[in-house]
C-alpha positions in Angstrom: -64.5 67.6 -35.6 -61.0 66.5 -35.0 -59.9 65.9 -31.4 -57.5 68.3 -29.7 -53.9 67.2 -29.5 -54.2 66.8 -25.7 -57.1 64.4 -26.1 -55.2 61.9 -28.4 -54.7 58.4 -27.0 -51.2 57.5 -25.8 -48.9 55.9 -28.3 -47.6 52.3 -28.1 -44.2 53.5 -26.9 -45.8 55.5 -24.1 -47.8 52.5 -22.9 -44.6 50.4 -22.9 -42.8 53.0 -20.9 -45.6 53.0 -18.3 -45.4 49.2 -18.1 -41.7 49.5 -17.4 -42.3 51.6 -14.3 -44.7 49.6 -12.1 -46.7 51.4 -9.5 -45.6 50.8 -5.9 -48.4 48.4 -5.0 -48.5 46.2 -1.9 -47.7 43.2 -3.9 -44.6 44.8 -5.4 -43.4 46.0 -2.0 -43.9 42.5 -0.6 -41.9 40.9 -3.4 -39.0 43.4 -2.9 -39.0 42.6 0.8 -38.9 38.9 0.2 -36.0 39.3 -2.3 -34.0 41.3 0.2 -34.6 38.7 2.9 -33.5 35.9 0.6 -30.3 37.8 -0.4 -29.5 38.4 3.3 -30.0 34.7 4.1 -27.8 33.6 1.2 -25.0 35.9 2.3 -25.2 34.8 5.9 -25.1 31.1 4.8 -22.0 31.7 2.7 -20.2 33.4 5.5 -21.1 30.6 7.9 -19.8 28.0 5.4 -16.6 29.9 5.0 -16.0 29.8 8.8 -17.0 26.1 9.3 -13.5 24.7 9.1 -10.6 25.2 11.4 -12.0 28.5 12.7 -14.5 26.5 14.8 -11.9 24.4 16.6 -11.1 25.3 20.2 -7.7 26.8 20.9 -6.5 23.6 22.6 -7.4 21.6 19.5 -5.6 24.0 17.2 -2.5 23.9 19.5 -2.6 20.1 19.5 -3.0 19.9 15.7 -0.1 22.4 15.2 2.1 20.3 17.6 1.3 17.1 15.7 2.1 18.8 12.4 5.4 20.1 13.8 6.3 16.6 15.1 5.5 15.1 11.7 7.7 17.7 10.0 10.5 16.9 12.4 10.3 13.2 11.6 10.3 13.9 7.9 13.4 16.1 8.3 15.1 13.2 10.2 14.2 10.9 7.3 15.7 13.3 4.8 19.0 13.4 6.8 19.1 9.6 7.1 18.5 9.2 3.4 21.1 11.8 2.6 23.7 9.9 4.7 22.7 6.6 3.1 23.0 8.2 -0.4 26.5 9.6 0.4 27.6 6.2 1.7 26.3 4.4 -1.5 28.0 6.9 -3.7 31.3 6.5 -2.0 31.1 2.7 -2.6 33.0 2.0 0.7 30.1 0.9 2.8 28.6 -2.4 1.5 26.8 -3.1 4.7 25.0 0.2 4.5 24.0 -0.5 1.0 22.5 -3.8 2.0 20.7 -2.3 5.0 19.4 0.6 2.8 18.1 -1.9 0.3 16.3 -3.9 3.0 14.7 -0.8 4.5 13.6 0.3 1.0 12.1 -3.1 0.3 10.2 -3.1 3.6 8.8 0.4 3.0 7.7 -0.5 -0.5 6.1 -3.7 0.8 4.1 -1.7 3.4 2.9 0.8 0.8 2.0 -1.9 -1.6 0.2 -3.9 1.1 2.3 -7.0 0.6 3.8 -6.8 4.1 2.1 -6.6 7.5 2.6 -3.4 9.5 2.4 -2.4 13.1 2.7 0.9 15.0 0.8 3.6 16.7 -2.5 4.7 15.1 -6.3 4.8 15.4 -9.2 2.4 15.2 -12.5 3.7 13.8 -15.7 1.7 14.4 -18.7 2.8 12.5 -22.1 1.4 13.5 -24.7 1.8 10.7 -28.2 0.9 12.0 -29.9 2.6 9.0 -27.6 1.1 6.3 -26.8 4.6 5.2 -23.1 4.5 4.9 -22.1 4.6 1.3 -19.0 3.9 -0.8 -18.2 7.6 -1.0 -18.3 7.8 2.8 -15.6 5.1 3.0 -13.5 6.8 0.3 -13.7 10.2 2.1 -12.5 8.5 5.3 -9.6 6.9 3.6 -8.6 10.2 1.9 -8.8 12.1 5.2 -6.6 9.4 6.8 -4.0 9.6 4.0 -4.1 13.4 4.2 -3.3 13.3 7.9 -0.4 10.9 7.5 -1.7 7.4 7.6 1.0 4.9 6.3 -1.1 1.7 6.4 -4.9 1.3 6.3 -7.2 -1.7 6.6 -11.0 -1.8 6.4 -12.4 -5.0 7.7 -10.1 -7.7 6.3 -9.1 -5.7 3.3 -5.8 -3.9 2.9 -6.3 -0.4 1.4 -3.6 0.7 -1.0 -3.2 3.4 -3.7 -5.4 1.6 -6.3 -8.1 0.4 -4.0 -11.7 1.0 -5.1 -15.0 1.2 -3.4 -18.5 0.2 -4.6 -21.7 -1.6 -3.7 -23.4 -4.9 -4.7 -27.0 -6.0 -4.3 -27.5 -8.8 -1.8 -31.1 -9.8 -1.3 -32.4 -6.4 -2.2 -30.0 -4.6 0.1 -26.9 -2.7 -1.0 -23.7 -4.1 0.5 -20.4 -2.2 0.4 -17.4 -3.7 -1.3 -13.7 -2.7 -1.1 -11.6 -4.1 -3.9 -14.4 -6.5 -4.7 -14.6 -7.9 -1.1 -17.8 -7.4 0.9 -17.6 -5.4 4.1 -20.5 -5.2 6.5 -21.3 -3.0 9.6 -20.0 -2.3 12.0 -17.2 -1.2 9.8 -13.8 -1.4 11.4 -11.0 0.8 10.0 -7.4 0.6 11.2 -4.8 3.2 10.4 -1.1 3.4 11.4 0.4 6.9 11.8 0.4 9.7 14.3 -2.7 8.8 16.3 -3.4 12.3 17.6 -3.1 14.0 14.2 -5.4 11.5 12.6 -8.0 11.6 15.3 -8.0 15.4 15.2 -8.5 15.3 11.5 -11.5 13.0 11.9 -13.1 15.4 14.3 -12.7 18.6 12.3 -16.1 20.3 11.9 -17.7 19.2 8.7 -15.3 16.3 8.5 -15.7 12.6 8.4 -17.2 12.0 11.9 -19.7 14.8 11.5 -20.7 13.6 8.0 -21.3 10.1 9.3 -23.4 11.3 12.2 -25.5 13.4 9.8 -26.6 10.3 8.0 -27.5 8.4 11.2 -24.2 6.4 11.6 -22.4 6.1 14.9 -18.6 6.5 14.5 -16.1 6.0 17.3 -12.5 6.9 17.1 -9.9 5.4 19.4 -6.2 6.4 19.7 -4.0 3.4 20.2 -0.4 2.9 21.1 -0.2 -0.1 18.8 -2.2 -1.0 15.7 -1.7 -4.2 13.8 -2.5 -4.1 10.1 -2.4 -7.7 9.1 -4.4 -7.9 5.8 -2.2 -8.5 2.8 -2.6 -8.0 -1.0 -1.3 -10.4 -3.5 1.6 -9.2 -5.7 0.2 -8.5 -9.2 2.4 -7.6 -12.1 1.8 -4.2 -13.8 -0.2 -4.4 -17.0 1.1 -1.3 -18.7 3.9 0.4 -16.7 7.4 -0.9 -17.2 10.7 0.0 -15.6 12.7 2.6 -17.4 16.3 1.5 -17.2 17.4 4.5 -19.2 15.6 7.1 -17.0 17.6 9.5 -14.9 
């Protein structure tokens, strides 16, 4: 006798449909709760990360940083006016003394940027103790980039002058990694000198998530001092360019 239609076993498609709609067991509910908790934690972390910059600075720090930026902007405006007057005098061809003075100033500025001349002025001194030998070449590079971003005009690490093409790395010395700057070994405590607006640079170092906090997170002990006078005495030899040439026809 043939089975009644209602007694026929479910088809394969019916079984797949049932598998696609799991029953609300305790395991399924627990998995859903864990997924929701994880999603909430991720969103919270992203929001905290987005607000870990200038938003965490105190009002007094923000006011000081803004004042330093305004002062730097005023100095740059003055430099533009001075250069404009010098350019006008050179174009007129009536002020030979101004032309000579402008050439000397230009040469001195280029010498400081290239590291071929000593420099002095206000700035900061950073001393980094590294008891765990945890400071890496990227840490030094981050520090230099932060200093440049906050207006440093001359930088020295240990007895090495840091310029535009300086590089950072490590060498093995008796099984221990030693930092090198432009091929010269530098050992802790690391001393970094920078000439520029001392308050602007020290504030930049202390920004949450910045250089000082990163160094402390790896066990280093950084100290930042604002000084009225910093002497950058390390020099770099003058090396001719290998590829770049002066373009006398350029405008």
